[in-house]
The first five atom37 places (N, CA, C, CB, O) and aatype in JSON, in Angstrom:
{
  "aatype": [12, 6, 9, 11, 13, 11, 2, 9, 9, 9, 0, 3, 3, 19, 11, 9, 4, 11, 3, 9, 13, 15, 1, 15, 11, 7, 10, 1, 13, 15, 11, 14, 10, 11, 11, 7, 1, 0, 19, 10, 13, 9, 15, 14, 6, 6, 15, 4, 10, 8, 16, 15, 10, 3, 12, 13, 13, 19, 13, 13, 15, 19, 3, 9, 9, 17, 10, 2, 15, 7, 11, 6, 9, 19, 3, 9, 1, 1, 2, 19, 11, 14, 13, 16, 14, 9, 9, 1, 14, 11, 11, 14, 0, 11, 18, 19, 9, 6, 9, 14, 0, 2, 15, 15, 7, 10, 10, 11, 9, 7, 2, 11, 10, 11, 13],
  "atom_mask": [
    [1, 1, 1, 1, 1],
    [1, 1, 1, 1, 1],
    [1, 1, 1, 1, 1],
    [1, 1, 1, 1, 1],
    [1, 1, 1, 1, 1],
    [1, 1, 1, 1, 1],
    [1, 1, 1, 1, 1],
    [1, 1, 1, 1, 1],
    [1, 1, 1, 1, 1],
    [1, 1, 1, 1, 1],
    [1, 1, 1, 1, 1],
    [1, 1, 1, 1, 1],
    [1, 1, 1, 1, 1],
    [1, 1, 1, 1, 1],
    [1, 1, 1, 1, 1],
    [1, 1, 1, 1, 1],
    [1, 1, 1, 1, 1],
    [1, 1, 1, 1, 1],
    [1, 1, 1, 1, 1],
    [1, 1, 1, 1, 1],
    [1, 1, 1, 1, 1],
    [1, 1, 1, 1, 1],
    [1, 1, 1, 1, 1],
    [1, 1, 1, 1, 1],
    [1, 1, 1, 1, 1],
    [1, 1, 1, 0, 1],
    [1, 1, 1, 1, 1],
    [1, 1, 1, 1, 1],
    [1, 1, 1, 1, 1],
    [1, 1, 1, 1, 1],
    [1, 1, 1, 1, 1],
    [1, 1, 1, 1, 1],
    [1, 1, 1, 1, 1],
    [1, 1, 1, 1, 1],
    [1, 1, 1, 1, 1],
    [1, 1, 1, 0, 1],
    [1, 1, 1, 1, 1],
    [1, 1, 1, 1, 1],
    [1, 1, 1, 1, 1],
    [1, 1, 1, 1, 1],
    [1, 1, 1, 1, 1],
    [1, 1, 1, 1, 1],
    [1, 1, 1, 1, 1],
    [1, 1, 1, 1, 1],
    [1, 1, 1, 1, 1],
    [1, 1, 1, 1, 1],
    [1, 1, 1, 1, 1],
    [1, 1, 1, 1, 1],
    [1, 1, 1, 1, 1],
    [1, 1, 1, 1, 1],
    [1, 1, 1, 1, 1],
    [1, 1, 1, 1, 1],
    [1, 1, 1, 1, 1],
    [1, 1, 1, 1, 1],
    [1, 1, 1, 1, 1],
    [1, 1, 1, 1, 1],
    [1, 1, 1, 1, 1],
    [1, 1, 1, 1, 1],
    [1, 1, 1, 1, 1],
    [1, 1, 1, 1, 1],
    [1, 1, 1, 1, 1],
    [1, 1, 1, 1, 1],
    [1, 1, 1, 1, 1],
    [1, 1, 1, 1, 1],
    [1, 1, 1, 1, 1],
    [1, 1, 1, 1, 1],
    [1, 1, 1, 1, 1],
    [1, 1, 1, 1, 1],
    [1, 1, 1, 1, 1],
    [1, 1, 1, 0, 1],
    [1, 1, 1, 1, 1],
    [1, 1, 1, 1, 1],
    [1, 1, 1, 1, 1],
    [1, 1, 1, 1, 1],
    [1, 1, 1, 1, 1],
    [1, 1, 1, 1, 1],
    [1, 1, 1, 1, 1],
    [1, 1, 1, 1, 1],
    [1, 1, 1, 1, 1],
    [1, 1, 1, 1, 1],
    [1, 1, 1, 1, 1],
    [1, 1, 1, 1, 1],
    [1, 1, 1, 1, 1],
    [1, 1, 1, 1, 1],
    [1, 1, 1, 1, 1],
    [1, 1, 1, 1, 1],
    [1, 1, 1, 1, 1],
    [1, 1, 1, 1, 1],
    [1, 1, 1, 1, 1],
    [1, 1, 1, 1, 1],
    [1, 1, 1, 1, 1],
    [1, 1, 1, 1, 1],
    [1, 1, 1, 1, 1],
    [1, 1, 1, 1, 1],
    [1, 1, 1, 1, 1],
    [1, 1, 1, 1, 1],
    [1, 1, 1, 1, 1],
    [1, 1, 1, 1, 1],
    [1, 1, 1, 1, 1],
    [1, 1, 1, 1, 1],
    [1, 1, 1, 1, 1],
    [1, 1, 1, 1, 1],
    [1, 1, 1, 1, 1],
    [1, 1, 1, 1, 1],
    [1, 1, 1, 0, 1],
    [1, 1, 1, 1, 1],
    [1, 1, 1, 1, 1],
    [1, 1, 1, 1, 1],
    [1, 1, 1, 1, 1],
    [1, 1, 1, 0, 1],
    [1, 1, 1, 1, 1],
    [1, 1, 1, 1, 1],
    [1, 1, 1, 1, 1],
    [1, 1, 1, 1, 1],
    [1, 1, 1, 1, 1]
  ],
  "atom_positions": [
    [[0.83, -1.18, 0.0], [0.0, 0.0, 0.0], [0.88, 1.25, 0.0], [-0.95, -0.01, 1.21], [1.95, 1.27, 0.62]],
    [[0.43, 2.26, -0.69], [1.12, 3.56, -0.72], [0.2, 4.62, -0.13], [1.54, 3.93, -2.18], [-1.02, 4.55, -0.24]],
    [[0.83, 5.61, 0.49], [0.12, 6.81, 0.92], [0.68, 7.94, 0.07], [0.3, 7.1, 2.48], [1.89, 8.15, 0.03]],
    [[-0.22, 8.66, -0.61], [0.22, 9.7, -1.54], [-0.5, 11.02, -1.27], [-0.02, 9.27, -2.99], [-1.64, 11.06, -0.8]],
    [[0.2, 12.1, -1.59], [-0.37, 13.43, -1.67], [-0.12, 13.92, -3.08], [0.25, 14.42, -0.58], [1.03, 14.12, -3.48]],
    [[-1.2, 14.11, -3.83], [-1.1, 14.4, -5.26], [-0.31, 13.26, -5.89], [-0.43, 15.8, -5.54], [-0.74, 12.11, -5.81]],
    [[0.83, 13.53, -6.53], [1.64, 12.46, -7.12], [2.89, 12.15, -6.3], [2.04, 12.84, -8.54], [3.79, 11.45, -6.76]],
    [[2.93, 12.67, -5.09], [4.1, 12.48, -4.23], [3.82, 11.33, -3.27], [4.44, 13.79, -3.45], [2.82, 11.33, -2.56]],
    [[4.71, 10.35, -3.25], [4.56, 9.21, -2.35], [5.1, 9.6, -0.97], [5.29, 7.95, -2.9], [6.28, 9.91, -0.82]],
    [[4.22, 9.58, 0.01], [4.59, 9.87, 1.4], [5.2, 8.62, 2.02], [3.35, 10.35, 2.23], [6.19, 8.69, 2.75]],
    [[4.59, 7.45, 1.73], [5.1, 6.18, 2.25], [4.69, 5.07, 1.29], [4.55, 5.89, 3.7], [3.59, 5.08, 0.74]],
    [[5.59, 4.12, 1.09], [5.27, 2.97, 0.23], [5.38, 1.64, 0.99], [6.2, 2.95, -0.98], [5.19, 0.58, 0.4]],
    [[5.69, 1.72, 2.27], [5.75, 0.54, 3.14], [4.92, 0.88, 4.37], [7.26, 0.15, 3.52], [5.41, 1.52, 5.3]],
    [[3.66, 0.44, 4.38], [2.7, 0.88, 5.39], [2.22, -0.3, 6.22], [1.52, 1.58, 4.73], [1.73, -1.3, 5.7]],
    [[2.37, -0.16, 7.53], [1.81, -1.14, 8.48], [0.42, -0.65, 8.86], [2.74, -1.33, 9.76], [0.26, 0.49, 9.28]],
    [[-0.58, -1.52, 8.72], [-1.96, -1.15, 9.01], [-2.35, -1.71, 10.38], [-2.93, -1.66, 7.91], [-2.17, -2.89, 10.66]],
    [[-2.9, -0.83, 11.23], [-3.36, -1.22, 12.56], [-4.84, -0.88, 12.67], [-2.53, -0.5, 13.69], [-5.21, 0.29, 12.82]],
    [[-5.7, -1.91, 12.58], [-7.12, -1.62, 12.65], [-7.85, -2.33, 13.78], [-7.76, -1.97, 11.37], [-8.98, -1.96, 14.11]],
    [[-7.24, -3.36, 14.37], [-7.9, -3.98, 15.52], [-7.33, -3.39, 16.81], [-7.73, -5.53, 15.49], [-6.29, -2.73, 16.79]],
    [[-8.0, -3.63, 17.9], [-7.63, -3.03, 19.19], [-6.2, -3.39, 19.61], [-8.61, -3.47, 20.26], [-5.5, -2.56, 20.2]],
    [[-5.77, -4.61, 19.31], [-4.43, -5.04, 19.72], [-3.34, -4.36, 18.91], [-4.3, -6.56, 19.58], [-2.37, -3.87, 19.48]],
    [[-3.48, -4.31, 17.6], [-2.45, -3.66, 16.78], [-2.45, -2.16, 17.0], [-2.67, -3.98, 15.29], [-1.39, -1.53, 16.97]],
    [[-3.63, -1.55, 17.23], [-3.67, -0.11, 17.51], [-3.02, 0.2, 18.85], [-5.13, 0.4, 17.49], [-2.38, 1.23, 19.0]],
    [[-3.18, -0.69, 19.82], [-2.57, -0.48, 21.14], [-1.05, -0.6, 21.08], [-3.13, -1.48, 22.16], [-0.34, 0.16, 21.74]],
    [[-0.56, -1.53, 20.3], [0.89, -1.73, 20.19], [1.54, -0.61, 19.38], [1.2, -3.09, 19.54], [2.54, -0.04, 19.81]],
    [[0.97, -0.31, 18.22], [1.53, 0.76, 17.39], [3.03, 0.62, 17.19], [0.0, 0.0, 0.0], [3.5, -0.39, 16.67]],
    [[3.77, 1.64, 17.62], [5.23, 1.65, 17.47], [5.97, 1.34, 18.77], [5.68, 2.99, 16.96], [7.19, 1.49, 18.83]],
    [[5.26, 0.91, 19.79], [5.91, 0.61, 21.07], [7.0, -0.46, 20.87], [4.87, 0.13, 22.11], [6.78, -1.47, 20.21]],
    [[8.15, -0.21, 21.45], [9.29, -1.13, 21.44], [9.77, -1.48, 20.02], [8.92, -2.4, 22.17], [10.39, -2.52, 19.83]],
    [[9.49, -0.64, 19.05], [9.95, -0.92, 17.69], [11.14, -0.04, 17.33], [8.8, -0.71, 16.67], [11.49, 0.89, 18.06]],
    [[11.76, -0.35, 16.21], [12.89, 0.45, 15.72], [12.35, 1.7, 15.04], [13.77, -0.38, 14.73], [11.21, 1.72, 14.6]],
    [[13.18, 2.76, 14.95], [12.73, 3.99, 14.3], [12.24, 3.75, 12.88], [13.85, 5.02, 14.3], [12.75, 2.89, 12.16]],
    [[11.25, 4.53, 12.5], [10.74, 4.45, 11.12], [11.78, 4.99, 10.16], [9.4, 5.23, 10.98], [12.4, 6.02, 10.41]],
    [[11.96, 4.28, 9.07], [12.86, 4.74, 8.01], [12.05, 5.5, 6.97], [13.62, 3.56, 7.37], [10.83, 5.38, 6.93]],
    [[12.72, 6.26, 6.15], [12.07, 7.0, 5.08], [11.23, 6.04, 4.23], [13.11, 7.75, 4.21], [11.7, 4.96, 3.87]],
    [[10.01, 6.44, 3.93], [9.12, 5.61, 3.12], [8.26, 4.66, 3.92], [0.0, 0.0, 0.0], [7.38, 4.01, 3.35]],
    [[8.47, 4.57, 5.23], [7.66, 3.69, 6.09], [6.64, 4.53, 6.84], [8.56, 2.9, 7.09], [6.86, 5.71, 7.13]],
    [[5.51, 3.9, 7.16], [4.46, 4.57, 7.93], [3.63, 3.54, 8.66], [3.56, 5.43, 7.0], [3.63, 2.36, 8.33]],
    [[2.93, 4.01, 9.68], [1.94, 3.2, 10.37], [0.6, 3.91, 10.18], [2.3, 3.0, 11.91], [0.48, 5.11, 10.44]],
    [[-0.4, 3.16, 9.73], [-1.74, 3.69, 9.52], [-2.68, 3.06, 10.53], [-2.22, 3.42, 8.06], [-2.9, 1.85, 10.52]],
    [[-3.25, 3.89, 11.4], [-4.23, 3.44, 12.39], [-5.61, 3.75, 11.82], [-4.01, 4.14, 13.79], [-5.87, 4.87, 11.36]],
    [[-6.5, 2.76, 11.85], [-7.86, 2.94, 11.37], [-8.8, 2.81, 12.55], [-8.2, 1.91, 10.24], [-8.88, 1.75, 13.17]],
    [[-9.51, 3.87, 12.86], [-10.44, 3.9, 13.98], [-11.79, 3.34, 13.54], [-10.58, 5.33, 14.55], [-12.17, 3.48, 12.37]],
    [[-12.53, 2.72, 14.46], [-13.85, 2.22, 14.09], [-14.83, 3.34, 13.72], [-14.41, 1.39, 15.23], [-15.81, 3.1, 13.01]],
    [[-14.57, 4.54, 14.21], [-15.44, 5.68, 13.9], [-14.63, 6.96, 13.93], [-16.62, 5.75, 14.89], [-13.53, 7.0, 14.49]],
    [[-15.17, 8.01, 13.32], [-14.52, 9.31, 13.36], [-14.67, 9.88, 14.77], [-15.12, 10.27, 12.28], [-15.78, 10.04, 15.26]],
    [[-13.54, 10.18, 15.4], [-13.58, 10.56, 16.81], [-12.26, 11.21, 17.22], [-13.87, 9.34, 17.71], [-11.21, 10.94, 16.62]],
    [[-12.31, 12.06, 18.23], [-11.08, 12.58, 18.84], [-10.55, 11.57, 19.85], [-11.32, 13.97, 19.53], [-9.34, 11.36, 19.97]],
    [[-11.46, 10.94, 20.58], [-11.07, 9.98, 21.62], [-10.38, 8.75, 21.02], [-12.29, 9.56, 22.42], [-9.29, 8.37, 21.46]],
    [[-11.0, 8.13, 20.03], [-10.45, 6.89, 19.46], [-9.18, 7.11, 18.63], [-11.49, 6.22, 18.59], [-8.48, 6.14, 18.31]],
    [[-8.88, 8.34, 18.29], [-7.66, 8.6, 17.52], [-6.61, 9.35, 18.33], [-8.0, 9.4, 16.27], [-5.64, 9.86, 17.78]],
    [[-6.81, 9.42, 19.65], [-5.78, 9.97, 20.54], [-4.67, 8.94, 20.69], [-6.38, 10.36, 21.94], [-4.92, 7.74, 20.69]],
    [[-3.45, 9.42, 20.82], [-2.29, 8.54, 20.93], [-1.44, 8.92, 22.13], [-1.44, 8.6, 19.65], [-1.62, 9.99, 22.73]],
    [[-0.53, 8.04, 22.47], [0.53, 8.37, 23.41], [1.82, 7.8, 22.83], [0.24, 7.8, 24.86], [1.8, 6.95, 21.93]],
    [[2.92, 8.25, 23.35], [4.23, 7.81, 22.85], [4.99, 7.01, 23.91], [5.07, 9.01, 22.41], [6.22, 6.94, 23.88]],
    [[4.25, 6.4, 24.85], [4.91, 5.58, 25.87], [5.62, 4.4, 25.21], [3.88, 5.08, 26.91], [5.02, 3.69, 24.4]],
    [[6.86, 4.2, 25.54], [7.7, 3.11, 25.04], [7.95, 3.18, 23.54], [7.07, 1.79, 25.38], [8.26, 2.18, 22.9]],
    [[7.81, 4.38, 22.98], [8.27, 4.66, 21.62], [9.52, 5.5, 21.82], [7.15, 5.41, 20.71], [9.46, 6.57, 22.42]],
    [[10.65, 5.02, 21.32], [11.94, 5.61, 21.67], [12.5, 6.55, 20.6], [12.94, 4.52, 21.94], [13.71, 6.79, 20.55]],
    [[11.63, 7.08, 19.73], [12.06, 7.99, 18.67], [10.9, 8.93, 18.35], [12.53, 7.2, 17.38], [9.75, 8.64, 18.67]],
    [[11.22, 10.05, 17.73], [10.2, 11.04, 17.37], [9.52, 10.67, 16.06], [10.82, 12.45, 17.26], [10.1, 9.98, 15.21]],
    [[8.27, 11.13, 15.9], [7.51, 10.89, 14.67], [6.69, 12.13, 14.33], [6.58, 9.66, 14.82], [6.49, 13.01, 15.17]],
    [[6.22, 12.19, 13.1], [5.2, 13.15, 12.7], [3.88, 12.38, 12.7], [5.51, 13.81, 11.28], [3.82, 11.23, 12.26]],
    [[2.81, 13.03, 13.18], [1.51, 12.39, 13.24], [0.52, 13.21, 12.42], [1.02, 12.24, 14.72], [0.44, 14.43, 12.55]],
    [[-0.24, 12.51, 11.58], [-1.21, 13.15, 10.7], [-2.57, 12.51, 10.95], [-0.8, 13.01, 9.18], [-2.7, 11.29, 10.9]],
    [[-3.58, 13.33, 11.24], [-4.94, 12.84, 11.43], [-5.78, 13.21, 10.22], [-5.56, 13.42, 12.73], [-5.7, 14.33, 9.71]],
    [[-6.6, 12.25, 9.76], [-7.46, 12.47, 8.6], [-8.91, 12.08, 8.94], [-6.96, 11.65, 7.39], [-9.15, 11.16, 9.72]],
    [[-9.85, 12.8, 8.34], [-11.25, 12.44, 8.53], [-11.62, 11.28, 7.59], [-12.18, 13.67, 8.29], [-10.75, 10.76, 6.89]],
    [[-12.88, 10.89, 7.57], [-13.29, 9.75, 6.75], [-13.15, 10.03, 5.25], [-14.72, 9.38, 7.06], [-13.11, 9.09, 4.45]],
    [[-13.07, 11.29, 4.86], [-12.82, 11.65, 3.46], [-11.33, 11.73, 3.12], [0.0, 0.0, 0.0], [-10.96, 12.16, 2.03]],
    [[-10.48, 11.31, 4.07], [-9.02, 11.31, 3.94], [-8.43, 12.72, 3.77], [-8.62, 10.45, 2.75], [-7.4, 12.91, 3.12]],
    [[-9.11, 13.67, 4.38], [-8.64, 15.06, 4.41], [-7.94, 15.3, 5.75], [-9.83, 16.07, 4.21], [-8.45, 14.92, 6.8]],
    [[-6.77, 15.92, 5.71], [-6.0, 16.18, 6.92], [-6.74, 17.17, 7.81], [-4.59, 16.73, 6.57], [-7.1, 18.27, 7.38]],
    [[-6.98, 16.76, 9.08], [-7.65, 17.63, 10.05], [-6.69, 18.14, 11.12], [-8.81, 16.89, 10.7], [-7.01, 19.09, 11.83]],
    [[-5.52, 17.5, 11.24], [-4.52, 17.95, 12.21], [-3.18, 17.31, 11.88], [-4.95, 17.6, 13.67], [-3.13, 16.21, 11.33]],
    [[-2.11, 18.0, 12.22], [-0.74, 17.49, 12.04], [0.07, 17.91, 13.25], [-0.09, 18.02, 10.7], [-0.02, 19.06, 13.7]],
    [[0.85, 16.99, 13.78], [1.83, 17.32, 14.82], [3.18, 16.83, 14.32], [1.46, 16.68, 16.23], [3.33, 15.66, 13.96]],
    [[4.12, 17.71, 14.31], [5.44, 17.38, 13.79], [6.44, 17.15, 14.93], [5.95, 18.49, 12.84], [6.38, 17.82, 15.97]],
    [[7.34, 16.2, 14.71], [8.42, 15.93, 15.64], [7.92, 15.67, 17.07], [9.4, 17.1, 15.64], [8.4, 16.26, 18.03]],
    [[6.95, 14.77, 17.18], [6.41, 14.4, 18.49], [7.44, 13.54, 19.21], [5.03, 13.64, 18.35], [7.89, 12.52, 18.68]],
    [[7.81, 13.95, 20.38], [8.9, 13.34, 21.13], [8.49, 12.02, 21.8], [9.4, 14.31, 22.19], [7.31, 11.8, 22.09]],
    [[9.47, 11.15, 22.04], [9.2, 9.9, 22.77], [8.58, 10.19, 24.14], [10.51, 9.09, 22.94], [8.86, 11.21, 24.76]],
    [[7.73, 9.28, 24.58], [7.09, 9.31, 25.88], [6.16, 10.5, 26.1], [8.13, 9.3, 26.94], [5.86, 10.84, 27.24]],
    [[5.71, 11.15, 25.02], [4.69, 12.19, 25.16], [3.41, 11.52, 25.63], [4.46, 12.97, 23.81], [2.97, 10.55, 25.02]],
    [[2.78, 12.02, 26.73], [1.66, 11.29, 27.32], [0.41, 11.19, 26.44], [1.29, 11.93, 28.59], [0.02, 10.08, 26.08]],
    [[-0.23, 12.26, 26.09], [-1.48, 12.2, 25.32], [-1.39, 13.19, 24.16], [-2.73, 12.51, 26.22], [-1.04, 14.35, 24.34]],
    [[-1.71, 12.71, 22.98], [-1.74, 13.56, 21.79], [-3.12, 13.39, 21.17], [-0.59, 13.19, 20.77], [-3.46, 12.31, 20.69]],
    [[-3.92, 14.46, 21.19], [-5.28, 14.41, 20.66], [-5.38, 15.3, 19.42], [-6.31, 14.86, 21.73], [-4.75, 16.36, 19.36]],
    [[-6.17, 14.86, 18.45], [-6.38, 15.73, 17.28], [-7.31, 16.9, 17.64], [-6.97, 14.92, 16.1], [-8.11, 16.8, 18.57]],
    [[-7.19, 17.99, 16.88], [-8.04, 19.15, 17.11], [-9.47, 18.9, 16.66], [-7.49, 20.36, 16.39], [-10.42, 19.49, 17.18]],
    [[-9.62, 18.0, 15.67], [-10.94, 17.65, 15.13], [-11.06, 16.14, 15.06], [-11.17, 18.3, 13.73], [-10.04, 15.44, 15.03]],
    [[-12.29, 15.61, 15.04], [-12.46, 14.16, 14.92], [-11.77, 13.6, 13.67], [-13.95, 13.81, 14.9], [-11.76, 14.23, 12.61]],
    [[-11.21, 12.41, 13.82], [-10.49, 11.75, 12.73], [-10.88, 10.28, 12.65], [-8.97, 11.9, 12.92], [-11.33, 9.69, 13.63]],
    [[-10.7, 9.71, 11.49], [-10.94, 8.28, 11.26], [-9.6, 7.55, 11.11], [-11.82, 8.06, 9.99], [-9.47, 6.4, 11.52]],
    [[-8.61, 8.24, 10.54], [-7.3, 7.65, 10.26], [-6.22, 8.47, 10.94], [-7.05, 7.58, 8.74], [-6.31, 9.69, 11.06]],
    [[-5.18, 7.77, 11.4], [-3.99, 8.42, 11.95], [-2.79, 7.79, 11.26], [-3.9, 8.27, 13.52], [-2.68, 6.57, 11.17]],
    [[-1.88, 8.64, 10.79], [-0.67, 8.16, 10.12], [0.54, 8.65, 10.91], [-0.61, 8.65, 8.63], [0.65, 9.83, 11.22]],
    [[1.43, 7.72, 11.23], [2.71, 8.09, 11.84], [3.8, 7.85, 10.8], [2.98, 7.27, 13.15], [3.89, 6.78, 10.21]],
    [[4.63, 8.87, 10.6], [5.74, 8.79, 9.65], [7.0, 9.31, 10.34], [5.43, 9.62, 8.35], [6.92, 9.91, 11.41]],
    [[8.17, 9.08, 9.74], [9.4, 9.56, 10.38], [9.33, 11.06, 10.7], [10.61, 9.28, 9.48], [8.72, 11.83, 9.97]],
    [[9.96, 11.46, 11.79], [9.97, 12.86, 12.21], [10.5, 13.75, 11.1], [10.83, 13.04, 13.48], [11.42, 13.4, 10.37]],
    [[9.88, 14.91, 10.99], [10.27, 15.95, 10.04], [10.11, 15.54, 8.58], [11.7, 16.34, 10.29], [10.83, 16.04, 7.71]],
    [[9.18, 14.63, 8.29], [8.97, 14.25, 6.89], [7.58, 14.63, 6.37], [9.17, 12.74, 6.72], [7.17, 14.19, 5.3]],
    [[6.86, 15.46, 7.13], [5.53, 15.89, 6.7], [5.49, 17.35, 6.28], [4.53, 15.65, 7.81], [4.42, 17.95, 6.2]],
    [[6.65, 17.92, 6.02], [6.76, 19.35, 5.76], [5.91, 19.88, 4.62], [0.0, 0.0, 0.0], [5.49, 21.04, 4.68]],
    [[5.65, 19.09, 3.6], [4.86, 19.59, 2.47], [3.36, 19.47, 2.7], [5.25, 18.85, 1.21], [2.57, 19.95, 1.89]],
    [[2.95, 18.83, 3.79], [1.54, 18.62, 4.08], [0.98, 19.71, 4.98], [1.33, 17.25, 4.72], [1.69, 20.27, 5.81]],
    [[-0.31, 20.01, 4.8], [-0.98, 20.98, 5.66], [-2.43, 20.59, 5.84], [-0.86, 22.41, 5.09], [-2.98, 19.81, 5.07]],
    [[-3.05, 21.14, 6.86], [-4.46, 20.87, 7.15], [-5.29, 21.23, 5.91], [-4.94, 21.68, 8.41], [-5.11, 22.28, 5.3]],
    [[-6.2, 20.33, 5.56], [-7.05, 20.53, 4.38], [-6.6, 19.72, 3.18], [0.0, 0.0, 0.0], [-7.41, 19.47, 2.28]],
    [[-5.32, 19.3, 3.13], [-4.84, 18.46, 2.03], [-5.55, 17.11, 2.09], [-3.3, 18.27, 2.08], [-5.89, 16.63, 3.17]],
    [[-5.75, 16.51, 0.92], [-6.34, 15.17, 0.85], [-5.26, 14.17, 0.47], [-7.51, 15.12, -0.17], [-4.47, 14.42, -0.44]],
    [[-5.24, 13.04, 1.17], [-4.28, 11.98, 0.87], [-5.02, 10.84, 0.2], [-3.56, 11.49, 2.16], [-6.24, 10.72, 0.29]],
    [[-4.24, 9.99, -0.49], [-4.79, 8.79, -1.13], [-4.07, 7.58, -0.59], [-4.65, 8.86, -2.68], [-2.86, 7.58, -0.42]],
    [[-4.84, 6.53, -0.33], [-4.28, 5.23, 0.05], [-5.33, 4.16, -0.16], [-3.77, 5.23, 1.52], [-5.08, 2.99, 0.1]]
  ]
}
């Protein structure tokens, strides 16, 4: 699976987390994401609560992108540090994408992604 913005590939190696167990594990105790890798969390519904994250036991920084059910970016946090307690989107989201830190620079709220 690829995640794209227009014709630009954001990630071409995507781990999908859609059940409660994979969403809970996320990037905990894993190696840092390399360029082209991403984790895609799929929430059962569009929500701020179900798409909130924490960085406990994640030992590297990431960029986090929240998208609504239309795959439009509703929030972005760049360079989120390890062990950050709670990270909530500003608006309800259906999808959350984690990519390597400082690699979301060309993206902004309102952009639509494809995957």
